N, C-alpha and C positions, 0 to 999 in steps of 0.2 A: 550573417554567416561568420563563423569563427575564423580567425587568421591563424595559419599554420606557422608555428614558431619553433624551428629546429633549435636544439641546444647542443652544446658540445658534449661528446661522449668519448670515453677512452677507446683507443684503437681496438677493433675487432669485437667490441661489445655489442651483443644483440639488442636491438632497440625496436620499439613499437610505437604506434600512434595512440595517444591518450588525451582526454580532455582534463586539463588541470584548472582548479580554482587557484589562480595566481595570488590572490589576496581575498579578504572578506569584502563583500560588496554586492552590487547588482549583477544581473546576468552577463554584463560586459566583462567581468573578471575571468570568465571561462575562456580558455585558449587551448587549441590543439597543439600538442608538442610531441616531440620524439623523446621517449623516456626509456630507461632500461627495462627489458622484459622481466617479469617476476620469476622467481625461482621457488619451487615448492619446498617448504620446510617439512619437518616431521608432522605427519598427520594431515598434510595439505595436498591439494592438487592444483595444477594450472588448467584453466578452462580457456579454450579459444572461443571468444565471445561472439555470438550471433546477434544477441539483443540484450539490452540492459534496461531495467526498470527505472523510471524517473518519478520520484515521489515528491510530495509536497515537503516532506522533511528535508529532502536534498536542497530545496530552495531556501529553507530556513537556515540550514547549516552553512550554506554558501554566504548568507548575509551576515554571519557571525553569531547567530543565536545558538544557545545550547552548549557553549564551550565548557560549562561546568559539568556537563554529562558526557559529552563526546570530545575526546582528547585530540581535536583536530588543530593542525597548524599549517597554513599555506606554505608552499604549494602542495596540494593534495589532489587525488583523483576521486571525484564523487562517485556515488552509486552503490546501493546496498543489495541488489539482486541481479542475477544474470542467467542467461541460458546459452548453451553451446555444447562443445565437445571437449571431453577431457583429453589433454595432449601430453601431460606429464604428471607423475605422482612422486610424492616425497616419501621419506623413510616411514615404514610402518603402514603404508597404504597398499592395498591389493592392486596388482597390475591389471586385474580384470576390469578396472574402471577405465583403462585407456580405450579411447574411441567411443565411449558411451555418450549419448545425448543426455544432458542433465540440466536441471534448473536448481538454483541454490542461492542462498545468501552469500555475499562475498566475505572473505576472511576479515575485511576491514569493517564490516557492518556491526551495528549494535552499540549499546552504551559502553563507553570505555574503550571502544575500538579506535586506536590512534594510528593505524597503519596508513601509509600514504597512497596505496593503490586500491581503488574501488572498482566499480563496474564499467565506467565510461572509458573503455579501452579495448584494444584488440585482444588482449589477454588479461586474465584476472586470477587472483588466488581465491580458493575456497577451502574450507575445512571438510575433510572427507566425511565426517559424520553429519554434515548438513546436506549432502548431495541427495537429490531425488531424481531418479531416472524418469525421463520424459516418456509417458505412456504411448504405446502404439495408437495411432489415430489422433494424436495431439500434436500440434505444431510447437516449435520451440517458442514462438512468440506467445502463443496461448499459455504455455507453461510458465514463462517469465511473468506474464500478467497475473498468474495465480500464485507466484512464489511467496509473496507476502499476504495478498488479499484472500486467497483461497483458504488457507489454514486459519487466518484470523477470523474470517467470516464464520467458519464452522465452529470455532471456539465460542464466539459470541452467540451464535444460533443455538448451540447445545445448551449453554447456560441459561438462555432466555426461556427454554422449555415452553415454546409456543404451542398453544392448543387450537384445534379446529374451531373456527368461529370467533376467535379473539381479534380485537383491533390492534394493529401494530403500526406505530409511527416510526418512520426511518428518516433521519436527517442526513444531509449530504448524500441524498439518494442517487444522484447522478454520477458519483465517483465509482472507483473500482470496487470498493467494499460495499457501498450502498447498492449497486446494481446486482451483486451476488445475493445480498441479504433480502432484497425484494423477492427474488426467485425462490430462495429457501423458505421464506415466510409463506409465500403463496402455495408452495408444495405442501406445507404443513396444514393448509386449509384456513389460513388467516386472511382477514381483510386488511389490506395494506394502504396506509396513507404515506405518500412519499413527499418529503419536503426538500426543496432545492431552490436554486436561484436561476431564473431564466427559462425561456420557452423550450430550448433544445433539451435541457435536462429533464424537464417535466414531461415532454413528449416521449423521451426515452423511457422514463419510469412507467408511463402508461403502457407503452409497448411491452414492457417486461412483466406487466401484471398488476401494477398499482391501481386500486379502484378509485382512489382520491389523490389528487396532487395539489400541493400548496406551495406558493412562491413565498419564501420567507424574506424577500425584500419588501413585501407588503406589510403594512401595520397590522398588529393584532393577528398575525398569521396563526399563532398558537390557538387562539379562540376559534378560528375557522377550522382548524384540525379537530378540536374538541367537538365542535358542532357536527362534524361529519359522522361522529360516533353516536349521535343522538343525544349528545350532551353529557354522557357519563365519562368520557375520556378514553384514551388508549390504554388497553391492558398492559401493553409492552411498549417501551420507547427505546429504540436503538439509536444512539446519538453518535454520528460521525463528524458532526460540526464542531462541537465543543464551545468554549467561551460563553458569551452571553446568549448565543443561539441555543446552546445546550441547556442553559438555565431556563430559558423560555419554554423549551420543549417539555420540561418537567411539569409546567402548568397545564399541558395538554394530557397529562397522564391521569388515569383513573385512580381514585382512592384504592389503596391496596395493590396498586400496579407494580410493575418491575421496570426499572430504568438501568440501562447499561451504557455508560459513556466510554467509547473506545477511540474517539478521534479528537483531533485538535486543529482542524482546518481553520477555525476562526481565531487561532492564535494561542490557544491553551485548552486544557481539558475543561469540561462543563463546569460552570459556576453554579453549583447546586446548593440551595439553602437546605442544609441537612436537617435542621430543626423542623422546618416546614414539611420536608419529605417524611420525617419520622412521625409527625403528628397526623399525616394523612395515610400512614401505613405503607408508604412507597419504599420498596427496597431499591436503594441507589448504589450501584457498583461501578467501579472503573475497570479498565482492562487488566490491571495488575491484580485486581481482586478475583478475577475469574480464571487466571492462568497461574502456573507455578512450575516448580521443578518436576512435578508429576505429569505435566501436560505432554502428551505424545504428539509433538508437532509433525513428525514424519508421517504418522498415521493420518493426521488431519490433511496434510498435503496430498497424500495418495487418494483420500476420499474425494477431495476437491477435483483432482484430475479425473477420477472415475466418473464423477457426476457429469463432467463436460463430455467425455468420450461417449457416455451413454445417451447423450442428447438431452439430458434433463436440465442442464444449466448452460447458459450462453456466457462466454467471456467477452466483455465489451472492451475492445481496444479502440479507443476513440481517435487516437492520432499517433503517428510514428514520425520520427525525425531521424535523418542520418547523423552519425557521430559528430560531424562538423557543425551541426545546427543545434547543439545542446543548449546554447544560449537562447535560441528561439523556443525550445521546449520549456525552459525555465520561465521565460517571459509569458508563455501561454498559460502555464499553471498559475503564475502570480496574478494574471488578469482574470482568473476564474472562468476562462473561456473553454477549458477542456471538459470532455465527458469521458466516463470510463477510465481506463488505464492509459497512461502515456509511456511510450517506449522509444529508446534509441536503437537503431539498427546499425550493425557494424558490417 
C-alpha cells in the first residue's frame, strides 16, 4: 500500500490526491501525495476521475524507459486514459461538456507529452477534442478499459481484412487488446488461435471464442500453432507481444499471409526478419503503418462502445485497484499475472 505523503502548498491553494512517480525505478517509487489541482487551459477540460487505465507502458515509463520519446521528468503523475465527469472547461471549450460522463486520453498522454499530471489522480486534464461521451448502457469502468484498446483493436482489425474461414493467430491474447481481437475475429468468421502465457489467460481466450490455445512459454509453440492450421500456417497474425515472441509468431504465418505487430509487451516491437517475410510473400506491418493523420480515432472509439452496448463484445476488466494501491497494480502487470485490462478506481 502506498504511503500518503502530504507536501507543502501555498495558502488557500486547492489540492487533490494523486499518485506520483517520485523518481525512476520500481513500483516502490510511486507515492500518494497532495498536489495542486489542475486548471484547464485553452482547449482543455478538467475531469473528476472515477477510474484510470493502467497500461504496461506506464510501468515501462516509471522504470525510466523511453525518455527519448516521452519527455518525462520525476516527479510526475502517471496515467494515459481516464473516465469520469467533466467539472471545468477552459477557453474555447463548449460549456455543454460540463457534467458529461466521458472517457478520454489525458492531456499528458502521448509521445512528447511532458506534462506532470496524468490520470492517477482525483482530477486530470484532457483535451476537448479527445473526449468521448460514455454511451448509455456502458459503465465508466468499461469505457476507460476501451479508451485505448477499443479504438486500437478496431484499427488493427479493419486493416487485417479478416475473411470467413481464415486462421488468425493472436499473441498476448489474454490482455485488453487481445481479448477484444479474439472476439472481433470470431465475429468475422475466422478460426482463432490464441497465444498467451499461463492457464488463466488461455482459459479466458477459450471462453471468448478461441478454437486453439497455445502457451508460448512452451518450446516450439509457434510450430504447435502452425500445426493447428493443418500445417499451412495462419493467414493473419496479430501480434501484441512483440520482441522475440513476435518474431517467432511470423514463423507460424502462412506464405502470403498478413502480419500486424501492434504491441511491445515483450520489451519492444516484433523482431521480424523482413527479408524472410518478403521471400514468403508475407505483408508485415507495424501499428504506425496502419494508422495516420487520417485515422478517425473518435469514430473507432464510438464503434467500440456501441459493440459493447449491443452485447456483441465483452470488455474484460481483470483486476481493479484503489488509487492508493497503484504500486500493487504496477507489480501485478510486471509479474504478467494480470488478465484483460487493469484499472485504478478513485
